[in-house]
C-alpha positions, 0 to 999 in steps of 0.5 A, a space after each residue: 155090460 156094466 163096468 166097475 170103477 176099477 176097470 174104468 180108471 185102470 191105466 192101459 198097459 204100456 206096449 213093449 218097444 225095442 227101447 226096453 230091450 236096448 235099455 236092458 243091454 245098456 245097463 248090463 254093459 255099464 255094470 260089466 266089469 272092465 279089464 284092468 289097463 296095462 300100464 305103460 313101460 317106465 321111461 328112461 332116466 334121461 328122458 325129457 318127459 322124466 323132467 317135469 320141472 325143466 320148464 320151471 328151471 328155464 323160467 327161473 333162469 330168465 327171471 335171474 337174467 331179468 333181475 341182473 339187467 334190472 339191478 345193473 343196467 340202465 334205463 333205455 327207451 321203454 326198457 332196461 338195457 345192459 351190454 353183454 360185456 357188462 353182464 359177463 362178470 356179473 353172471 360169472 366169467 366161467 359161464 359165458 356159454 351158459 349165459 349166451 344160451 340163456 339169452 338166446 332162449 330168452 330172446 326166442 321167448 320174447 323176454 330180451 332183445 339184441 341186434 345180432 343173429 348169432 350166438 353171443 361170444 365173449 370177445 366179439 360181442 361185448 358191445 352188443 346191447 341187451 334189452 329187457 323187453 318183457 318181465 318173466 314174473 
């Protein structure tokens, strides 16, 4: 029996495997049209998530307090310091509660420090020294 050159060099056929069928199914799933996702309901206007620049405003307040302490305070041990009583007229006497809230937030985030475990009050805590520890820039 004589073989021709074409029969000798002919590649053997690939056996059919389960992988071929899986590949076909995968390609069909990939090209299948996906359903449109349902958008979430709108957030209320007073929602915290509806205010993306809230953290930015708080950081700006920290920066403002830091500038006030730096410009009007005195150099202490490794930090600028000012008393709460000196800071009240500079920040604004009408906004003492807001100043105390900003200082409490700044203290919680490690930007300032003072020796008091309570909110600062105008008449009681005017001699409390506020130290600027970390620069919020």
